[in-house]
N, C-alpha and C positions, 0 to 999 in steps of 0.2 A: 464782582463787575458785572455791572447791570446790563451790559450787552448783551445778552446772551444768542441775538438773533447774526451778530457779528460772528460770536466764537462760533458756530455751527457754520456758516459762512466760510471761516480760515479751515478749518478742521476736512469739511468735506472739500476744499480747494487740495488740500493736503493728501488725502483720499484717491484722488482723482489724479493729481499727478504722482503720487506715488504709486501706483498702479502702471505706470508708463512703464518704469524700469523692466517691472520683469517679461509685461508682453513685449515690448522691443526687443527682447531677448531673442524672443519664439523668433520673431522679424529678420533676425540679423545673420542669419544663416541662409538669407536669400536676398541680402540688400545692402549693400556699403554704408557704415556711417553717414559719412556726411549727405550724400540721398536722403536717407532715412529721415536725418535731421529734417533739411529742406521739404519733404512730404509730411511731417508731424506739422511744420510749421504751417503748410500751407493750407493741410486739411483745417488747422483750426482755424485760420481766417474763412477758408469757404464755408465750411459748418455752419458758422457763424451768421454766416450772409444769407446762407439759405433757410437757417432757423428765422433771423428778423421777417425775412417777406412770410413765412407762411404765419408768424404769429400776426401780420398787419393783417395777412390776409382772413384770419379767423376772426380778430380783434381791428374791427379797424377805427376804434375811436383814437382820439389823440398821443402820441408817444409821450409818454410822460416822464422821458429823461430827459435831462439839457443837454443840448447839442454841442458838438465842441466849437469854440469860437477860436479867431486868430490868437489871442493869446496864450491860447493854450498849447498851440504847435511846437514852439521852441521848446515845453517840455517833452511834448509825446516823441518829436524828432530827436532830442538828447537821449531820451529812456531806449528808441529803436537803436540808434546808431551805437549807443553802448552796451546794453545789453544784449540784442538781437545778431551786432558785426560785431565788433569791438574785442568779447568778452568772448567769443566762442573761437576768434583766430587765434587771441593769444593763448586760451587755454590748449587748444588741438598744438599748437609750437611747443606747449609747455609742456604736454604728456608723453613727444618723442623723449626728452632728456629727463625725465623724473619718473622714479619710482612708483607703481600703481599703490601702494601704501602711504606713500608721501602726497598724492594726488587727491586722495579720498577723503585724507583727514582735512587738508587742506582749503578742501571745496566747502565744507564745515562753517568755512571765515564767512562766508556770505550774511549768514544770519547775525552774526557780527559785526561787521562791517555796517549792514544797515542800520542797525541800533546805535555805535558810533556815527555815522551820519547826522539821523533823525536827532540825536539829545543836542551834539557840537553844531550843529549846522541850522538844522531845522526846529531847534529849540525845543524838541518834544518829550513830554513830560516821563522821566524812567526813576525810579524810585529804587532804593533796597531790594526790595518784596522784588521788581523787576527784573533787576538784575541778577536777581538768586536763581529766579526760572530759566532766563535766555541760558545764565550759565549751563543749569543742570541740562536743560534739551539739546543744548550746544555739545556738552559733553558727552552726554548720551548716545549722540548720532555721531561722534569720534571715536566712541569704544565700538559700535556697532561696525564703523567702513572700517576699522584696525584688521590687516591683515598680517597674518603673521608669518606668512610664508615668502614674502619678500623681503627684501631691503628694504631701510628707512635712510633717507639720506637728506640734505636741505643743501639746493644747486639754485641756479639763475632761473634753471627752469620752473622750481619751488617758488621764486619771487615771482615770476608769471602768472601762477594758479593763484596767488593770493592778490595780484593787480586784478585778473579779470573776477575775483569775487568782490573786491572795490568796484567795480563797473557793474555788477549785478546789485552790490547795494546802492548805488546812485540810481539805477533803474528805478528799484523798487521802490525810493523817496521820492523821484521825481514823476511817476506813476501815480504815487499818493497824490501829487499835488491836484493831478486833474483827476483825483477818485470822482470828484462832484459830479463829471459829464457823463455820459451814456458810455455802462464798460463794453457793450457788444461795439461800438465805432473803435474805442481803443485799445481791445483786443484784433480787431480785424484789419486795424493798421500793422499794429505791431506782428501780426501773423504773416502778412500776405508780405511785408517788408524783409522783414529776418528772414521768411522763408524762400523769397523769390532771390537774395543773396545767394544761401546755402544752396539752392537750386545751380546758380549760375557757377558756383566755385564748385561745385560736384562735377558740372559741367568742363570745368578748368584744368580740374584735375582727371579727370578721364574715367570718373568712378563708371561702373556697370550698372545699367538701369534694368532692375528688376522687371517683373509681367504688371500685366495691368491688375491684376488680382493682388498682387503686394504692396500697388500703388495703393489701392483704396483700400486696404486694409490698415496702411500707415494714416492715410489719409481720413480714417473714422477716427481712428485712437487718438491721433490727433485733434480731433473737435472735442474729443471728451476731455482726456488727460491733459491738453495744453487750453486747447480754447474756454470750454466750461469751468475748468481749472482757475484760469487768470482771471477769467468774469468776474466769479465769485472770492476771489483775491482781492480783486478791485474794489468790492464791494464790503469786506472785511475792514479794504482800507482806510473805508469812510468811518466806522464806526471805533476801529481801535486803534487806528495812528500805525505806521511800520513795523516799530519796533516787537509789538505786541501782535500784529499780523505775523511778520516771516517767524518771530518764535513758534505760534502754534502750527506754521506750515511745517517750522523743523523736524514734522512729526512724519514728513513724507516717508522718510527711509525706514521707519516702521512697520508702515504700511506695505510697502514694497516687498522685506525682508518677508510680512507674514504672506503675503501673495505667492512669494516665492516656495514658502513651504508646501504651500497647497499645488501651483504648479508644477515645480520640478523634484517635488519629493523630498527636498532637502530636510537633515536634520537642523534641529533647534539648536543655535550653536552656545556654548558658555558666554560670549559675548552680551549675545543678545538677552540672555538670561539677567545679565550684569547688569545693561543699559535701560532694561525694562522700567525698573521701578526710579530711575533718576527722571527719565522721562516723563512717568505719571506722576512723579512727587511735584515736577516742574510745571506741568500743565496744570494739576489742582492750585498750584499758586499763581497763575496768569487766572483761573477762573471764579478763584476767591476774592480778590481785587478790591478793596473797598475803599476808593482814592473821592476824598472828598474835603472841600473847605472854597472860602468864600472868594469868589470869583467874578472879575469884571469880562463882560464882553463889549467890545468898541463897536460903535457902531460901523455897517458895512452894505454895501452892494452888490450881490452876487445873484447868481441863477443856480440852482438846483431841482432832483426832486424832492418832494415835502411833504409832510402833512400838517394840517395846524391842531395836532393833538400832542405835541411832542414838547409844549412848553418854551420853545424858538421861533415859533412864527403866528404873531399875534395880528397879522397884518388883513386889510381888510377883503375882499374882492366885491363887485359889483353884485353878484348874485350870491346865494348861500351855499356854501359849501359845505360837507359834513366834513367833522375832525378823523375821519381817519380815511382822507378820500387822499390820494397822492396823485400831485401835476406837478408840474414843472414852467416855472416864470419869473423873469427877474424882479427879486423882492428886496427890499431894505429892512434889515435891523436895527432898531433902537439902540443905544448905550443902555446896560443894565448891570446891574450888579447884583448877584444872590448864592446861594448855597445850596447844594447837591453832588449828591454821588457820581462822576463821571470816567471817561477815558477820554485821551486826545483824539477826540474824534473829528467831523468837521468843524466843529463850533467850539471846540476846545482846545485851541493852540496857544493859550494866554502861556508868558512865564511863568517861573515857581521860584523866581529867585530867594520869596521870600516863607517858602511853604515849605514843609518838612516831606 
């Protein structure tokens, strides 16, 4: 795999998100789960708004990310609705009638759902090597989340958990469709939208609200573990596609487990020791992917952040622009056929019917 920057973005996103679970556990003694979710999401949106304001004050040059357009709105609204509203509602209701061990294991289906949707509906290239990597990483998180102290059972509630994972899988793929655009704007809208819904829900449920200090801590946590994490996830989608990004993001439970060992003095479990090698092997398979063949780029006109030194942007400007200068504007790609190593990034969504 030649897109190490995107790999680093996906792993960093997993690092930030993985830290949210053990740190949230510290806050749960002072705040109910629903308002905690609300302030985590709202904190992600407000935190990124503040970050963008500070960034613009420091650097007053033109924003080099492409803004959201009318064509992007349906993708974004559907992603927010399914991932931030429908999935949490189904999950919360399903958890009431589902054993904890069953729910923990089935939640790992999100990565599989994302891959299935990416390959079946969006024609993303996933070969045997990537399938093996995804299966190994998913298996490792299943082993890690296994709770031998609780009962196992499959029920209507368990079906609900699977449906929630399908909603998040659609969310991931739909977000991938707009990953060309400003990731901060995407996450701000998703954070404020989902957070506002959870806040209204907590008011309807008459949840107890904590002190200002706890609310502030939850929002700060949300800014990093949800806000910047999802921004990095969106950036990784550009370079890796939905399936590979979700697979790397699946390493988040291990990061959470390691942090739990540190914060709560927990003993390293047998399941962690067994699952860790599977996760490492899966990640290595992803990192060492070398997908190369002759492929066709069809002519297209679109807008996104780009530079002229990547081999796919040869258009001219009125003024001279350095090859490593990133900027955004509407531009046209002429049809071209060539051969080089690539991933299903924003410029390589071609079919693989005749490829191995």
